[in-house]
N, C-alpha and C positions, 0 to 999 in steps of 0.2 A: 371455549365452546366445543362440546363433544360432536363427533360426526352425526349422531342422532339429531342433535339440536340444529346443526347446520342444515341437515336435510329438511327438518320440519319448518325451519325459518324460511328456507327457499321455497318450499311448497306454499307457505302462506303469502310470501311476497309475490309469487308468480300466479297465484290463483286469480281468476278473473271475476270481478264484481258482476253478478247477474241477478235478475229477478227470478225468484222461485215462486211458482203458483201453488206449491204443495199446501202450505198452511191455509191459503185462501180457499182452495178447493175443499179441504177438510172441514173448515168452519162453515162453509156453505152447505156441505153434506149434512152436517149436524143440525143446522137450523132448518133445513128443508125436511129432513126425514126422521130426526131423533129427539125432538123436543117433546117431552111427556106432558100431556094435558095436566094442568094444575100445578106444575113446577113453578116455584117462585123465580124471580129474576136472578137472585144470587145462586140458587141451585142450578138454574140453566147455565149460568156462566161457569160454574164449577164442573158441570157435566161436559160442557164444551171443551174445557181445559183437559179433562180426563180423556175425551175422545181424541184430542190432538196428540196427547202423549201415548195413547195406545196405538195410533196409526202413523205418526210421522216416521220418516226414514231414520234408521240408525246408521250413522256414519262413523266409522272408526278408521283413522288414517294411520298408515304404516310410517314410522315406528313409534307413534306417540305413547305417552304414559298417562295422560289425562284425556278422558274421552267425553264426547258429546258435542254436537254442533247445533246451532240455532236453526239452520236449514239442512237440506239433504247433502250438502257438501260445503267445504270452506268457501265463504263469500257468496254462497247461493242464498240470497237474502229474501226472507219471507215478507209478505204484506199482510195487512190487517183490515180487510174490507169492512168489518163491522165498526171500525173506528173511522177510517177514511178510505174512500174508494177511488182507485186510479182509473182514469179514463184511458181509452186506446191512444188518445193524443198524449196523455201523460207518459204512457209507456214509450211512445215514439220519442218524446223529448229525452227521457232517461237513456234510451238506447243510442241516441244520436248526439248527445251533449259532447261538446269538444273536449271537456275535461270531466273527470269523476263520473264517468258514465256507468250505467248498469245495463248490460246486454240483455235483450229480451228476444228469446227465440220464438219461432212460429207456433210451437206448441203452447207456450205461455200466452201469446196473443189470442190464440183460439180459445184457451180456457177462460180468458177474460171475456171475450166476445160472446161466447155461447153459454157460459155458466155463471161466472162471478158477477159481471155487470148486470145481467138481467135480474138476478136475485136481489142484489144489494142496492141498486139504484133507487134513491129515495128513502132507503132504510138505514144508511150509515149514520153514525153519530154526528159526523160533520154535516150531513144533510139536515139533521134535526137542529143543529146549532145555527147554521146559516139561515134556516127558515124562521128561527126564533128571534133573530137579531132585529133591532129597530132600524129605521131608515137613517137616523143620525149616526148609529154605529157603522152602518155600511158606508156612509159618506166619509167618516173619519178613516175607516179602513182603506177606502179607495184613494184617499188623499195621502196615505202613507204616515198617518199619525202613529199607527201600530201595525204590526205584522201578525199573521196567523201563528199561533203557538198551540195552545190547548184545543184550538179549533180542529186541528188535524193530527193530534197525538193524544196519548193517554197520560195520566198524571205520573210524573217521574221525579227524578232528582233525589229521591230518598236513598238512604244508605243503611246497609245491614249493621247491626251491633253485635255484641258479644253472644247474644242468645243463639244465633245460628251455628256458632262454633262449639256450643256446649250442649245442644240438644239435637236429637234426631227427630224425624217426623213422627215416630211412634210416641216419643215423649210429648210432642206438641199435641198429638191426637188425645193423649190422656188429659192434657190441659183443656182441650176443647170439650171433652166429655164432662169434665168437672164443671166447666162453665155452663154447659147444658143443664146439669143437675141442679145448679143453683138458681136457675131462672124462677122468677116469682110471677106466675101467671095471674095471680089475684090482684096484686098491687102495682105491677109494672105494665102500663099499657103498651110498651114496646116489646114485651116478652116474646110474642109470636114472631115478630120481625127478627128478633135476635136469634131465635131458634133456627129460622131459615138461614141466616148468615152462618151460624155455627155448623149446620149441616153442610153448607157449601164449603166451609173451611176443612171439614173432615174429609170430604170427597177429594178436595184438592191435595191434601197431604198424602192420602193413599195413592193418588195418581202419580205423584213424583216417585214414590217407592216402586210402583209398577214400571215406570219409565227406566229407572236405574236397573231393575232386574232384566229388562229387555236388553240392555247393554251387556249385562253379565252373561246372558244366554248367547249373544253373538260372539263375545270374547271366547267363551268355551268352544264354540263351533270353530272359530278361527284357530284355536290352539290345536284342535284335532288334526288340522291340515298343515300345521306349521312344522317345517323340517328342522329349523334351527332350535336347538334345545334351550338356549338362553332366552330366546324370544318366546318360545312356548311356555316357559316357566313364568315369564312376565305376564303373558296373556292370562294364565290361570290366576296369578296374584291380582291382576286388575279385575278379573271376574269376581274374585272373593271380595275385593273392596267395594265393588258395585252392589253386591248383595248386603254388605254391611251398612254402607252410607248411600243415601241420606236417611235410611230407616232408623239407624242408631247414631248416637253421638260419635264423632270420629275419635280414634285413639292413637293414630300414628300421623306422621307428617304427610305421607302420601294420601292417607284417608282424608285429612282435613282439606287438602287442596281439591280432591275429587268431590268431597261433600259440598264445599262452597260452589263448585262449578255446576253441579246439578241444581242447586238452589238458584243460581244465576240464570240458568236456562229456563227454570220454571217461571221466574219473573218476566223474562223477555218473551216467553211463549204465550203467557196468559194474555197480556196486552202489549202495546208498544210504548213503554215509558220513554222510548226513543233514544234516551241517552241517560247516562249518569248513575245507573244502579251499579254499586261497586262494593267490595269487601271492606272499604274504609280503612281502619287502622291495622293494616295487614301485618306489620312487624309485631304489634302487640298480640294479635291473634295467633300468629304462627310460632312465636318464640317459645312458649311453654312446651309445645310438641317437639320442636327442634332440640331444646335443652334436654328434655327427658330422654330422647332417643340417642343423641350424641353421647350423653353421659353413660347410657346403657350399652353403647357400642353397636347399636342396631342401625345407625344412620351415620354416614360420613358427610362432611361438609360438601364434598364434590357431588355426592348423590343428591343432597338437598338442592344444590344449585341446578342440577340437571332437571329435577322435578319442577323447580320454579320456572325454569326456562321453557319447559314443555307447557306449563300453565300459562305463561306469557303469550305463547303462540295462539292459544285458544281465543284470547281477546282480539288479537289481530285478525283472526278469521271472520270477524263479525262487524262489517260496516253497518251503520244504523239504517233502519228502513227508509227508503227514499220518499221524498215529499211529493206533493201534487201541485198543479196549477202554477201560479207565479212563483210560489215558494220553490218548486222544483227547478224553475228557470234561474232564480237568483241565488239559491243556496250554493255556497262554495265548499261545503264540507259534509262528509258523511261518516266522520269518526263517531264512536259511540260514547265519548266523553267519560269513560270509566277512569276515575281519578284515584290512584292508589295514594293513601296518606301514610307518611312515615314520620316518626319522631314524636314531638309534642310532650305531653305530660301524662302521668298515670292518674288513676282516679283519686289518689291521695294528694295530687299536685306536685309530685316529685318528677325528676327527669326520667323520661320514658325511653330514651335512646338505648338500644341494646345491640348485641351482635347481629341479630337479624336485620336491624336497620341498615347496617353497612353491607350485609350480604345482598339485600334487595337493591341497594345503590349500585353494587357491582353488576347485578343482573340487568338493571336499567341501562347501564353503560354498554354492556356487552351485546345485548339484544338489539338496541337501537331501532325499536319498532314504534310506530305511531300510537298503537294501542297495546296495553293500557297506557293512559297518560299517568304522570306521576308528579308528586309534590312532596316537599318536606315541610312539616310543621315545626317552626323554629320558636322555641321559648327562650327566655333569658337564662333558663336553667340548663339548656342543652349545651354541650361542649362546643368550642370553636371548631374542633376536628370535624364535627358533623356538618356544619354549614360549609366549611372549606371543601369537604369531599363532594358535596352537592354542586358547588360552583365549579369544581374541576370537571365535572361532567357537562355542566352547562357551557363551559368555554369551548367545548368541541363543536358547538354549533347545532346541537341536537334540539335545543329548545326545551329540554327537560333536565331535571325536574324544575318546576316553578317553586316559589318560596312563599309560605304563609306564616302569619304572625299568630302563633298559638295563644299568646296572652291576650291579644285583641279579640280573637274568636271567642274565647271563654267569656270575656266581658260582654261581647255582643249578645251571646246566648243568655247570659244571666240577666242582662237588661231586658231581654225579651220575656223573662219569667221562667227560665229553665233552672232546675236544680243544679248546684255547682258540680256534683259528680256527673250528671248527664252532660253538662257543658264540657267538662274535661274529657269525656269520652267522645266528644263530637269532633267536627272538622269541616271539610269542604268537599263538595262534589261538583261535577260538571266543569264549569270554568272556575268560579270563585265562591260559590254559594254555600253559606254556613248553615249547619244543621246539627241537631243532637242525634247522633247515629244510633239507629235501632229503636228510637223512642219517638221520632217525629215524622209526621207527614208534611214535608215542605215541598211546595209545588211552584214552579215558575209559570207565570201567566202571560208573558209576552214582553216584547221590546217596545219602548215608548220614545218617540222621536222629539226630543226637546227643541232642537234648532228649527224644526218644521213649525212648531207652535209659535216661535218668535216670528217666523215668516208670516204666519196667519195673523198674528198680533199687528204687525206692520201694515196689514191690509184690512184692518178693522173687522176681523173674523172671516174674511173672504179668502178662499184658496185660489191663488192665481193659476194653478195648474189645472185643476178640475173645473174651475169657473163656478164654484158653488159657495154659498154662504154657509159655512159649517161651524163657525164659532159665534159667540155673542158679539154684538157691536160694542167694542170697548173704546171707541174713539177714533176719529180721523187724525192721523199722525200730524197733519198740518196744524192742529190745535194744541199739540203738546209743547209746553215751554219749559218742562223740567224732567229730568231723568226719572224721578220718582213716579211720574205719571205713566211713563213707558213701562217701568217695572211693575206697577200696579195692574196695568192692562195685561201684561204677560201673566201675572199671577192669576187673574180671573180666567184667562184662556186655559192655563194649565189645569186649574180646578174643574173647568168645564169638561175638558177631555179626559181627565182622570175619572170624573163621574161617569162618562160614557164607557170608558174602559172597564171600570169596576162593575158597573151594571151588567155589561156583557159577560164579564168573568163570572158573576154570580149566576147568571142564566146557564152558562156552560157547566158550572159546578153542579147545579141542580140536575141538569140532564145526565151528567156522569153518575150522580148519586142514584138516579132512578133506573138508568139503563146499563151502566157498565161498572158494576161493583168488581172488586178485585180480591176475591177470597183467598187466593194463594199468597199474594203480597201481604195481605193482612195477617197471615200466620206468623210472619217474622218481624213485625213491628209491635213493640210492647204496648200492652193494654187493649189491643184490638180483640184478642181472644177473651180476655177477662171481661170486657164490656159487651161482647157479642156484637160488635160494630165493625163495619168495614173501614179500611184505610181511607177510602174516599168519602166516607160518611161521618168522619170525626172520631173514629175509634182510637187513633193514636194518642199517646200521652200529651203530645204537643202538636199544634196545627198552625202552619204558616203559609201564606201566599205572597210571593215576591213579584214585583213589577220592575223590569229592568230598564233603567234610564240610560239613554244613549246620547252621546254628543256633548259631554260636559265641557270639553276644551273648546270646541267650536262655539258653543253657547256663550261661554265666558268671554272669549275674545270678541265675539260679535257685540255683546252688551258693552264691553270696554270701549270698543271703537265708536259705538253710537254715543256713549256718554262723553267721550273725549272730544270728538269732532263736532258734535251737534250742540251739546249742552255746556261743555266747559270752554272749548276753544271757539265755538260758534262760527266755524269756518264754512258751514253749509247748514241748510235746514234739514229737518228730518224727512220732509217730502222730497227734497233733492237727493238725499241719500237713498231713499227707497227707489227713486227713478234710476239711479246708478245700478242698483241691484237688478232691477227689471231689465236693464240694458246689458246685463252680464259684464259690466265695467267697460263695455265698448265705448270709446270716446271719453272715458273717465280715467285716463292713465295716471294723472297726478294724484287723484284720490286713491287709486289702487296702490301706488307707490307708498303713500302715507300709511295705508292700512298694513301693508306687508312689512315695512321697514321702520316706521316712525311711530308706531302705536304699541303701548305696553301689551305683552303677551303672557298668558298663563304659562307657568313652568319655569319662570326665571326668578322666583322669590321676590316678586314685585307686587306690593299691595295695591298699586293702581290697577292691576289686572285681577289679582287674586281676591279682592273684595267682591267682585262680581261673581266669582266662583261660589263664594259663600252665600250670596243672594240667591243664586239659582238652586243651590243645594237645599236651602231652607224652604224655598217655595215648593220644590218637588216633594221634599220630606213631609211638610205640613199638609200637602194635598192628599197624600196617601195614608198617613197615619190615622188610626182610629176607626178605619173601616173594618167590618167583620163579615166574613163570607157565610154562606148558608151552612157549612159544616162547622162553623165556629172558628175558622182560621183568621188570625190577625193579618191584615195586609201590611207589608213592609216593602222597603225599597232596597234594591242593589243597583250597582252601576257597572254594566258590562254590555258588550254588543254581539259577541260571537262574530258573525260576518254581516250583521244587519246594518252596520254603519255605512257599508257600501251601498246597499239598497236604499237606505234613508237619504243618502246624498243624491241618489239618482232621481228622486221625486221632488227635489228642491231647486229653486232658482239660486242665484248667487247669494252668499251670506255676508254679513257686514264685517267679518274678519278678513275678507279678501279672497275667500274661497269662491271659485267660479262654479257656475251651474253644473249639476250632475256629478261633481266630484264627491268622494266620500267625506263624511263628517268625521270628527275625531272618534277614537275608540276608547272605551273604558273611561278612566280618569286621566289618561295620558294627554299630554299637551297636543295641540294641533301639530300635524306632521311638519317637522322642521322649525317649529316656533320656539323650541327650548334651546337657547343659544348660550346659556351660562353654565352648562355642565350638569351632571346628574345630581349633584348635591342640591342645587337650586330647584331641580324638579321635585325631589322628595320634600323639600321644605314647602313648596307651593302645595303639593298634593296633600300634605299633612294638615292643612288649614281647615279642611272639612272634618266633620264629626263621623269618622269611620265607624265608631262604636254604635251608632244608631242606624247602621245599614246591616244588610245581610251579606255584604261582600262588595269590594271595589277592585277594579282591575287596573294595574299600572304596568305598562310595557316600557322597556328601555332597550336601546341597541348600542352595542359596543363593537369596535373594530377588533378582529382576531388578534391583531398585533399588540393590543393592550395587555393581553394575558401572557406575558413573556415568562413570568417567574412566580414564585410563591408570594412575593411581596404584592404583586398585582391582585392575586386571589384574596389576600388579606385585606386589601383596600376595598374590594367589592363586598367582602363579608362585613367590613366595617360600615359600608354604605347601607347594607341591609339592616344591620343591627341599629343603626341610627334612625332609619325610617320607622322601624318597629318600636323603638322607644317613644316615638311620636304617635304611636297607635295606628300606623299604617297597616292595612289589612293584608296586602299581597303585592308581590313584585315578581316580574319575570323578565328574562333577557333574551334578546337575539344577538348572537355573537357571529356576525357575518358582515362583510363590507359591501357597500352599495354597488361597487364595480362588479363583484361576483354575481350579485342579483341581476344586474343589467345584462351581463353576459349570459346568464341562464335564460333570460327572456329571448335573447337572440339565438342561442344555441342550446335549446332544452335537452337535446340528446346527449350533451356532454355533462349534464348536471342532474341526472335522473334520481340520485340519492340525496339531493339537497333538501334539507328539512329546515323549516323556519317556525318561529313562534308567531302565531297569528293573533288571537285574542282569547287567552285562556286555554288554548290547545295548540298543538303542533300539527303541521301538515307539510306534505311535499310541495315545494315552491312551484314545481311544474303543474301541479293540480289546481292551483289557484287561478281564478279569473284575472284578466289583465288589470282591471281596476284595483283589485285587492293587491296584486303584485306591486303596482305602482304606489299604493298607499304604504306598503311595508318599506319599499325603497325610500320613500320620502321621510320616514321617521328619522329623527336626528341620530347621527352616529357619533358616539363619544369616544375620543381617542385617549384621554387621560383625565385624572381627577387631581 
């Protein structure tokens, strides 16, 4: 790490998260004073984007090589009042949170109190959404069946493809103009709407060019006052680059990094996809530039690494926009979920690992930053050296990179109807979500609490916490005399709540289609320009909506326990079991002992438990499949929680697996914390019994003791474990390499563990920044000593 990178890294780590009112004030100014009469909604949104890029502060940090910040300074985080409006109470929560706070100064509070809130109250997209929801949706939301997601964020999780690395904005403007000229105003009833969208796209593309030129002007001004000759030359070169990209396609390694970064800033300035926009297959995109320049002698390996590490810092300067309401209170993370994909296969299906793949792994290990997150796509065609190198980094306890099954992802995408080449060019974003990069609008719609639905099933559609009848009456449990009756009642409840969830999602999507088009994002997703249609209106080549199922392990073990003790062993009635749950097992010690220690558990390759896993999976899958959204997106499932498994557990009574009231439910498809007792091989054999290929992603967490990784033999064992799981079509696996004693000590003495990073659920975070419930959940995950 060069002195420059050490300085930039320290600047980023020491920067304080704070709320910036700058964007909110600018967007308010625009909508108050600058909306032209007669402008269409897409053109309004494009002009608002242009206004932001013309007036937002230009921040250039000494001595960086890649320029551009989301806010006026590193970690000065903008807000998006047209999407979701923070109240003064929200700002106070964010300012005073014990962990992961965002400082809010008096000037920002005043801007909100006097300008931002008075204008946007009742006008934000979230206000529109909440007012449009039915009473049954609100009842399910209040009960904790699902959390807010698109309700307070804009559509995200898409990933850029090859196009943005091969075209400049001027090239894209030519495409826009060509699409305009091809409009058929006689035979196409949508031609006028398409023209407005294309006008908006052209305005947006030009706006980014102007924004880059503003950086060039400032860099030249800085150069005039720079005494150091070497830095002065750097500033002039950076100014040249900013005048070239993103207007033109990048031609050098430095240019391609700066080009992407301006596009990234454009996406996150236009709206708040909140997380997960990323450059995708970065080694594939960068390698041609690197190879050309190193062979020509104009770029050294060391200089390329320094540029990459400067690029890495930019991501870490950007916490995601903070949430509001109960979501602000319960959310334990504000990483931006930018997931760098490495490895995988080429468009022709051959091994894609190259020299840049290994250079980027070196950068990941050396920088050791939370953002960007990173993963390796592992195909059966990739060399063992590649997976071994990734695990060498993972064993340091950093929690990165995670590991994904390229061959499974390709099959998933092809099953969804993608062209094989588009599927091979795809990968994952966010936590584990699969998509066809640069060609697909794939949007996450929110987390779905499966164990809570079982709780409601056991109460005949009644929620014991909110005291409301929120589900259909599927039968008094005292009348059930067979497991199949319980499973059928659960199926009916899942379908009922999926109907509520999807109906709500469809309303949300229509509101976004009408009020919040994204002309800039649409520029960089294939087919939007050619069709003259917005990303959020179905313009992309492929369109998908995912609903994230949560609590598979808890759900599986709960059904297994009910089946065994009530219907097989007949040791108690279902009504008696429900009474024990309502009592939180107080006075039911013998039953609790049986549940914890004498009942089959998922994660141990035991069909007595794993058969219930497959039951739950198929019920959930069948409830979601076949639904089509207003923009033509297919609804599909994935299985991940981020941190929602903590919140979902907090709104539940005790569950039949022995979990007590208020504790987290299981995360992803991982076993219940501590239930996997037969080692990691049994875990992957259990997890592989579901059909990963008919999901859009599944998340599996495992924890190993650091002492396990003593030599290369141990690394090869873990590599073999991953390869074995992937041969069974497992989608994803990630590792925490830290012992429970260290984590417990960090809880007691956080000041001694300020750099302790753990894998949470699809992302890494500082252990000290996690809430106590989430810390305890991570500690409780089984720690494997050997295989």
